[in-house]
C-alpha positions in Angstrom: -15.0 -12.5 25.2 -16.4 -9.1 24.2 -14.3 -6.1 25.3 -17.4 -3.9 25.6 -17.8 -4.4 29.3 -14.2 -3.5 29.9 -14.3 -0.1 28.2 -15.1 3.3 29.5 -18.4 5.1 28.9 -16.8 6.9 26.0 -16.8 3.6 24.1 -20.6 3.3 24.2 -21.5 2.9 20.5 -24.8 4.7 21.2 -22.9 7.9 21.5 -20.9 7.5 18.2 -22.9 7.0 15.0 -19.7 6.2 13.1 -19.1 3.2 15.4 -22.7 2.0 14.8 -22.1 2.1 11.0 -18.9 0.2 11.3 -20.4 -2.4 13.6 -23.1 -3.0 11.1 -20.6 -3.6 8.3 -18.5 -5.9 10.5 -21.6 -7.8 11.4 -22.4 -8.3 7.7 -18.9 -9.6 7.0 -18.6 -11.9 10.0 -22.0 -13.3 9.3 -20.9 -14.2 5.8 -17.6 -15.7 7.1 -19.6 -17.8 9.7 -21.5 -19.4 6.9 -18.5 -20.2 4.8 -18.0 -23.9 4.0 -14.3 -24.7 3.6 -13.9 -26.9 0.6 -10.8 -26.6 -1.6 -11.8 -25.6 -5.1 -10.4 -26.8 -8.4 -8.6 -24.4 -10.7 -10.4 -23.5 -13.9 -9.3 -21.2 -16.7 -12.6 -19.5 -17.3 9.7 7.8 -17.8 12.9 6.9 -18.3 14.5 4.8 -15.7 16.5 6.6 -12.9 19.9 4.9 -12.6 20.3 3.5 -9.1 23.8 5.0 -8.6 23.2 8.6 -9.6 22.2 11.7 -7.6 19.6 14.1 -8.9 21.5 17.3 -8.1 23.3 18.7 -5.0 21.8 18.0 -1.6 21.2 21.6 -0.7 19.4 22.3 -4.0 17.2 19.2 -3.5 16.2 20.3 0.0 15.4 23.7 -1.3 13.2 22.2 -4.0 11.4 19.9 -1.5 10.5 22.9 0.7 9.3 24.9 -2.4 7.1 22.2 -3.8 5.8 20.3 -0.8 3.1 22.9 0.3 1.2 22.2 -2.9 1.3 18.4 -2.5 1.6 17.8 1.3 3.7 14.8 0.6 6.3 15.4 3.3 5.8 15.8 7.0 9.5 16.5 7.7 12.3 17.5 5.4 16.0 16.9 6.5 18.7 19.3 5.6 21.0 17.1 7.8 20.6 13.6 9.1 18.4 13.6 12.3 20.8 11.1 13.9 23.4 13.9 14.1 25.8 12.0 11.9 25.5 14.4 9.0 24.4 13.7 5.4 26.7 11.1 3.8 27.1 10.8 0.1 29.3 7.7 -0.2 30.9 7.0 -3.5 30.2 3.2 -3.3 27.1 1.1 -2.7 24.2 0.0 -4.8 22.3 3.2 -4.0 25.2 5.6 -3.6 24.0 9.1 -3.1 20.3 8.4 -4.1 17.9 10.5 -2.0 14.9 8.8 -0.5 12.0 9.3 1.9 10.1 7.1 4.3 6.5 6.9 5.4 6.2 8.4 8.9 5.9 5.0 10.6 9.5 4.0 10.0 11.8 4.8 12.9 14.3 7.6 12.2 16.9 7.9 14.8 16.4 11.0 16.9 12.8 11.7 15.9 9.4 10.6 17.2 7.7 8.1 14.9 4.2 9.6 14.6 2.5 7.0 12.4 0.5 9.9 11.2 -1.1 10.5 14.6 -1.3 13.9 16.4 -1.1 12.1 19.7 2.4 10.8 18.8 4.0 14.0 17.8 5.6 14.3 21.2 6.5 10.6 21.5 10.0 9.6 22.6 12.5 9.9 19.8 13.5 6.6 18.1 16.8 5.2 19.5 17.8 3.9 16.1 16.8 3.7 12.5 14.4 1.0 11.4 16.3 -1.9 10.0 15.4 -1.3 6.4 16.4 2.4 6.7 19.7 1.3 8.1 20.2 -1.1 5.2 19.4 1.5 2.7 21.8 4.0 4.3 24.5 1.4 4.4 24.0 1.0 0.6 24.6 4.7 0.2 21.1 6.1 0.0 20.5 9.5 1.6 17.3 10.0 3.7 15.8 13.4 3.1 12.4 13.3 4.8 9.3 11.5 6.2 6.1 11.4 4.3 2.4 11.8 5.1 0.0 8.9 5.7 -3.4 8.0 6.9 -3.5 8.0 10.7 -2.1 4.7 12.0 -2.1 3.5 8.3 -5.9 2.9 8.5 -7.2 4.3 5.2 -6.8 4.4 1.4 -6.8 8.2 1.0 -4.0 10.0 3.0 -6.5 12.4 4.4 -4.9 13.3 7.7 -6.6 15.6 10.1 -3.3 16.8 11.7 -0.8 16.7 8.8 -3.2 17.6 5.9 -4.3 15.8 2.7 -1.8 14.6 0.3 -2.6 15.7 -3.3 -2.1 13.7 -6.5 0.7 15.2 -8.7 -1.4 14.4 -11.8 -4.3 16.5 -10.5 -3.9 18.3 -7.1 -7.7 18.3 -6.8 -7.6 14.5 -6.5 -6.5 12.0 -3.8 -3.1 10.4 -3.9 -4.4 7.2 -2.3 -3.2 5.7 0.9 -2.2 5.0 3.4 1.3 5.6 1.9 0.1 8.5 -0.2 2.8 10.9 0.8 5.5 8.5 -0.4 3.7 7.8 -3.7 3.1 11.5 -4.4 6.7 12.4 -3.6 8.0 9.8 -6.1 5.4 10.5 -8.8 6.2 14.2 -8.6 9.9 13.5 -9.1 10.8 14.9 -5.7 12.8 11.7 -4.8 13.8 8.7 -6.9 12.3 6.3 -4.4 10.4 6.2 -1.1 9.2 3.6 1.4 5.7 2.7 2.4 3.9 -0.1 4.2 1.1 -2.3 2.9 -1.4 -4.1 5.0 -4.4 -4.2 2.7 -3.2 -2.2 -0.2 -1.4 0.8 1.2 1.4 0.6 -1.3 -0.5 -0.7 -4.3 -3.5 1.7 -4.2 -1.4 4.9 -4.1 1.1 3.5 -6.6 -1.8 2.9 -9.0 -3.5 6.2 -8.5 -0.2 8.1 -8.8 1.0 6.1 -11.8 4.2 4.6 -10.5 5.6 1.2 -9.5 5.0 -0.1 -5.9 6.0 -3.5 -4.4 4.3 -5.5 -1.7 7.0 -8.1 -1.1 6.4 -11.6 0.3 5.1 -11.4 3.8 8.0 -11.7 6.3 10.7 -11.3 3.7 11.6 -7.7 4.6 12.3 -7.0 8.3 9.8 -4.9 10.2 12.0 -4.0 13.1 11.4 -0.3 13.8 8.2 -0.1 11.7 5.1 1.0 13.6 2.7 -2.0 13.5 -0.9 -2.4 12.4 -1.8 -6.0 11.6 1.0 -8.5 12.2 -0.4 -11.1 9.8 -0.6 -8.6 6.9 2.0 -5.9 7.4 4.7 -5.5 4.7 7.3 -2.8 4.1 8.1 -1.9 0.5 9.3 0.7 -2.0 7.9 3.0 -4.6 9.8 4.1 -7.7 9.4 5.4 -11.3 11.9 2.8 -12.6 11.7 -1.0 -12.4 15.5 -1.2 -12.1 15.6 1.1 -9.2 12.6 -0.5 -7.5 14.4 -3.9 -7.8 17.6 -2.6 -6.4 15.9 -1.1 -3.4 14.0 -4.3 -2.8 17.2 -6.4 -3.0 18.8 -4.1 -0.5 15.8 -4.1 1.9 15.4 -7.9 1.7 19.2 -8.6 1.5 18.7 -10.9 -1.5 19.3 -11.0 -5.2 16.6 -11.8 -7.7 17.2 -14.4 -10.4 16.7 -13.6 -14.1 13.5 -15.2 -15.4 12.5 -16.2 -18.9 9.0 -14.7 -19.3 8.3 -17.2 -22.2 8.1 -20.0 -19.7 5.7 -18.3 -17.3 2.1 -19.6 -16.9 0.1 -16.4 -16.7 -3.6 -15.9 -16.0 -6.0 -13.0 -15.5 -8.3 -12.9 -12.5 -12.0 -12.8 -13.2 -15.0 -12.8 -10.9 -14.7 -10.2 -8.2 -11.8 -8.6 -10.2 -13.9 -8.2 -13.3 -16.6 -6.2 -11.7 -16.8 -2.4 -11.1 -14.0 -1.6 -13.5 -13.3 1.8 -15.1 -13.8 1.2 -18.9 -10.2 2.3 -19.6 -8.9 -0.1 -17.0 -10.8 -3.0 -18.5 -9.4 -2.0 -22.0 -5.9 -2.0 -20.5 -6.3 -5.4 -19.0 -7.8 -6.7 -22.3 -4.7 -5.4 -24.1 -2.4 -7.1 -21.7 -4.3 -10.4 -22.0 -4.1 -10.2 -25.8 -0.4 -9.4 -25.8 0.3 -12.3 -23.5 -2.2 -14.6 -25.3 -4.1 -15.3 -22.1 -7.1 -17.4 -23.1 -9.5 -16.9 -20.2 -9.8 -15.8 -16.6 -9.3 -17.8 -13.5 -11.1 -17.3 -10.2 -9.3 -16.4 -7.0 -10.6 -18.8 -4.4 -13.3 -17.0 -2.5 -12.0 -13.5 -3.3 -14.9 -11.6 -1.7 -14.7 -13.7 1.4 -11.0 -13.0 1.6 -11.7 -9.3 1.5 -14.2 -9.6 4.3 -11.8 -11.6 6.4 -9.0 -9.1 5.9 -11.4 -6.3 6.7 -12.5 -7.9 10.0 -8.9 -8.9 10.9 -7.7 -5.3 10.4 -10.5 -3.8 12.5 -10.1 -6.3 15.3 -6.3 -6.3 15.5 -6.1 -2.6 15.0 -8.6 -2.0 17.8 -6.7 -4.3 20.1 -3.4 -2.6 19.3 -4.8 0.8 20.2 -7.1 -0.3 23.0 -5.4 1.7 25.7 -5.6 5.0 23.8 -9.1 4.3 22.7 -10.1 3.9 26.4 -8.2 7.0 27.7 -8.2 9.4 24.8 -10.7 8.4 22.1 -11.1 11.9 20.8 -7.4 12.2 20.2 -7.9 10.1 17.1 -9.0 11.1 13.6 -12.8 10.5 14.0 -13.1 8.1 11.0 -10.1 6.0 12.2 -11.3 6.0 15.8 -14.8 4.7 14.9 -13.4 1.9 12.8 -11.0 0.9 15.6 -13.7 1.0 18.2 -16.0 -1.2 16.1 -13.1 -3.7 15.8 -12.4 -3.5 19.6 -16.1 -4.3 20.3 -16.1 -7.6 18.3 -16.4 -10.9 20.1 -13.5 -13.4 20.1 -15.5 -15.8 18.0 -15.2 -13.5 15.0 -11.5 -13.6 15.3 -11.6 -17.4 15.2 -13.8 -17.3 12.1 -11.2 -15.0 10.4 -8.3 -17.3 11.4 -10.3 -20.4 10.1 -10.8 -18.8 6.8 -7.2 -17.5 6.5 -5.9 -21.0 7.0 -8.2 -22.3 4.3 -7.4 -19.5 1.9 -3.6 -20.1 2.2 -4.1 -23.7 1.3 -6.3 -22.8 -1.6 -3.8 -20.3 -3.0 -1.0 -22.9 -2.6 -3.0 -25.2 -4.9 -3.4 -22.4 -7.4 0.3 -21.9 -7.7 0.8 -25.5 -8.7 -0.8 -24.6 -12.0 0.1 -20.9 -12.5 3.1 -18.6 -12.1 1.6 -15.0 -12.3 -1.9 -13.6 -11.9 -2.9 -10.3 -13.3 -5.6 -8.2 -11.6 -6.8 -4.5 -11.4 -5.2 -2.5 -8.6 -8.0 0.1 -8.2 -11.5 0.3 -9.6 -11.2 3.8 -11.0 -8.9 6.8 -11.4 -8.2 8.9 -8.3 -11.4 10.4 -6.9 -11.5 14.2 -6.2 -10.7 15.1 -2.7 -14.2 16.5 -2.2 -15.7 13.2 -3.5 -16.6 11.2 -0.5 -17.9 8.1 -2.4 -17.3 5.8 -5.4 -19.8 3.5 -7.1 -19.6 -0.2 -6.3 -22.2 -2.6 -7.5 -24.5 0.3 -8.4 -24.3 1.8 -4.9 -22.4 4.8 -3.6 -19.9 3.6 -0.9 -17.1 5.3 1.0 -14.1 6.0 -1.3 -11.8 6.0 1.8 -12.8 2.4 2.7 -13.3 0.9 -0.8 -10.4 2.1 -3.0 -8.7 -1.1 -1.8 -11.4 -3.5 -2.9 -9.0 -5.3 -5.4 -6.0 -5.2 -3.1 -7.6 -6.4 0.1 -8.3 -10.0 -1.0 -4.7 -10.8 -1.8 -3.0 -10.2 1.6 -4.0 -13.3 3.5 -1.8 -15.7 1.5 1.4 -13.7 2.0 2.1 -13.4 -1.8 4.2 -10.7 -3.4 2.3 -8.2 -5.5 3.8 -5.6 -7.9 1.6 -2.6 -8.7 2.3 -1.6 -12.4 1.0 1.6 -14.0 -0.8 1.4 -17.4 0.9 3.5 -20.0 -1.5 6.5 -20.2 0.4 9.7 -21.1 -1.6 12.8 -20.4 -4.4 10.9 -18.6 -5.1 10.1 -15.0 -3.2 7.0 -13.9 -4.7 3.5 -13.6 -2.8 0.4 -12.4 -2.8 -3.3 -12.4 -1.4 -5.9 -9.9 1.0 -8.7 -10.8 0.8 -11.5 -8.2 3.1 -14.5 -7.7 3.7 -17.3 -5.2 5.6 -16.4 -2.0 9.3 -15.7 -2.7 8.8 -15.2 -6.5 9.3 -11.5 -6.9 11.7 -12.4 -9.7 8.7 -13.4 -11.9 6.9 -10.2 -11.2 9.8 -8.0 -12.3 10.4 -10.1 -15.4 6.8 -9.8 -16.5 6.7 -6.1 -15.7 9.7 -5.4 -17.8 8.2 -7.2 -20.8 4.9 -5.3 -20.5 6.9 -2.0 -20.3 9.0 -3.0 -23.3 5.9 -3.5 -25.5 4.4 -0.2 -24.4 1.4 -1.4 -22.4 2.7 -0.3 -19.0 5.1 2.3 -17.7 5.3 5.6 -15.8 4.1 8.8 -17.4 5.2 12.0 -15.8 2.5 14.3 -14.4 2.0 17.8 -15.8 4.9 20.2 -15.2 4.0 22.5 -12.3 2.7 25.8 -13.6 1.7 24.5 -17.0 -1.8 23.5 -18.2 
């Protein structure tokens, strides 16, 4: 049943050109999904690490530095001199993360503060009664929370352009985007403000900013890390995960968040392939060269096809719009102009979709999960680009895809969106590009096999093909 008849006059798409544009795009995608014939395909081959138990200076000095540097980056929305719970800042001598400062995307509950999810309409929301579960686990391991970070409103975007909290800037070039929707967390880590930070990833909101800011970011297996106390977006796709400049620290944080220990893996025994097709189009030449170098070093003979990659992206796009619209349906009816206009129009377009489109998406998602399960019978890790290009300039509204100019805000995730439906873990890994704008790749494994991702990432870093390069020092050319 369409929700159009149940909405107020403010939802009439004739009054909102942005809704019309999004309706046209959703119509194109759902039409393609409606014609999809579900047949299972066959598989063809066609800076220095930050120690996890050290503190980068006294807490007061760190807070002073955050206040001094944040105005130029807009990475933080709030900085904590003391713990908002009123319990004071603890620096325990024991624990896997003893004394390590960290920040969280502003959709993780922090006891005593409203969880804004990047939305102006939530600034005066009731304070959270307790920390999000993963925040609690990190604090129990000794980590020290020092702030919340900027994001796209309600996590709907790939840019971290926020009408209320400002635009987060890329530490490698402040005239460029940091990516999103977890851009504040990525920028804070890339700039060296904190050793690690938390983000969320629905369609690429960890992987895109990690790649554009030149750091590591992990989308863990769907459902492995608890989401209690994390503001929702799309239940079937949402994942919480960390950013870090060090693989060792990233793994430690993940193990604490997931309450698990990863096994050590012999990379020599892994069956590795590079994704072609959709993932070989629209690539920056330097990114293509980086992927070629990785393929040569790993002796990968030829690409494989991700089953129906473009259809998977369409399905994730439609699912996100529809579930996001439904989640925010009350506010869209009563206060539509309280939203960021770009976010509002995408949510409204999703809210106006008929139920049959949701059934088409679910039908495809079930097929895609089965097809990916078959792929993992023959392969252990897939390698793909994370983003099509370096970070666009903030004043650059579009990027080129298939010879056409399209919205950068909606399309920076074109390589991350197809991978979410199967619930697989994905590790964003930066190419080693000292002195140049960052580019990143994705390492993908079967559900529950984060161990394979970290093992391969360590090998690629050891041979010099990947790794974090520090951004220019502030005040120097």
